[in-house]
C-alpha positions, 0 to 999 in steps of 0.5 A: 500500500505504501509503495503504491502511495509513493508511486502516486506521489512520484506520478504527481511530480512527473505531471508537474514536469510535463505541465512545465514543459508544455507551458514552456513550449507554449510561450515559445510558440506563441512568441513565434506566432506573434512575431511572424503573424502566424495565425495557424500557429497561434490557433494551435497554442490556444487549443493546446492550453486545454491539455495543460488545464486537463493536467492541472485538474487531474493533478488536483483530483489525485492530490486531494484523493491522497489527502483524503485516503492517506492523511499524509503528515510531515514531508509527504503532506508538504509534497502534496500541498506544494504540488497543488500550488505548483500546478496552479502556477503552471496552469496560470503560465499556460494561460499567459502563453495563450494570451500572447497567442490570442493577441496575435490572432486578434491583430492578424494579419497585422503585426502586433509588435513594431519592427523596432521592438521585435528583438526585445520581445523575442528576447523576452519570449526566449528568456521566459522559455528558458526560465520555465525549462529551468523550473522543470529541471528544478522539479526533477532534480530538487536542486536548491542552488538552481532554484535560488538562481532563478530569481536572479535570472528573473532580473533580466526579464525585469530589465527587458520589461523596463526597456519596453516602457522606455520605448513607450514613454519616448517622445519619438513613439510613433506607433499609436495608442492601440499598439502601445496598449498591445505592447504593454500587455505583452510585457506584462504577460512575459513578466508574469510568466517569469514570475510563475517560473520563479514561484515554482522554483521557490515552492521546490525549495520549501518542499525540500527544506521546509523553509521559504526561499526568501529565508535562504541565502541565494548562491553568489559569485566568487567576486561577490563572496569575496567582497 
């Protein structure tokens, strides 16, 4: 009975990894659909979000069933509860990727992003995908140092987000109000997606250590350590 119980716990973890990989792929494909004005690709991202939702519902049902049947305590209880929270983060990440794809569909055949911002948006999309890939690795490896590094990596997304606003506030902005609104929304979608990847990593830290990530010193480079 206990073997079956721990197999079910492992299965929930595998489901979280699958969700992370799906939403990471979704944000990458949504970015391509938007920058290339690819309606077919945008539609496929929108439709694929249902699989993420289904996985989240399945994980939630299994986790709640474990709580009811096994009444886990200590570490096992922490695994189940934290897994529920991570699945919610990942489901919201999928929604954000879908929002990017829906914006591409809304403006088709026009481009959502002005040419002078393509590079910045592409970088945000690629970074979002890398952050989620790292979050998936953290779920698999339970590597605390890697998990803590994600918050530092997210600083790059925050900087890109600020760069977008600098363009929007520039007196030379010539793309109109509608495009400004679109770009503002896109920046928010990517920034929130990155935040959810960081949140997943922080929850793994809590799962493994029982401590919140903010209470643990993040790894620093040798030049910082020696300062």
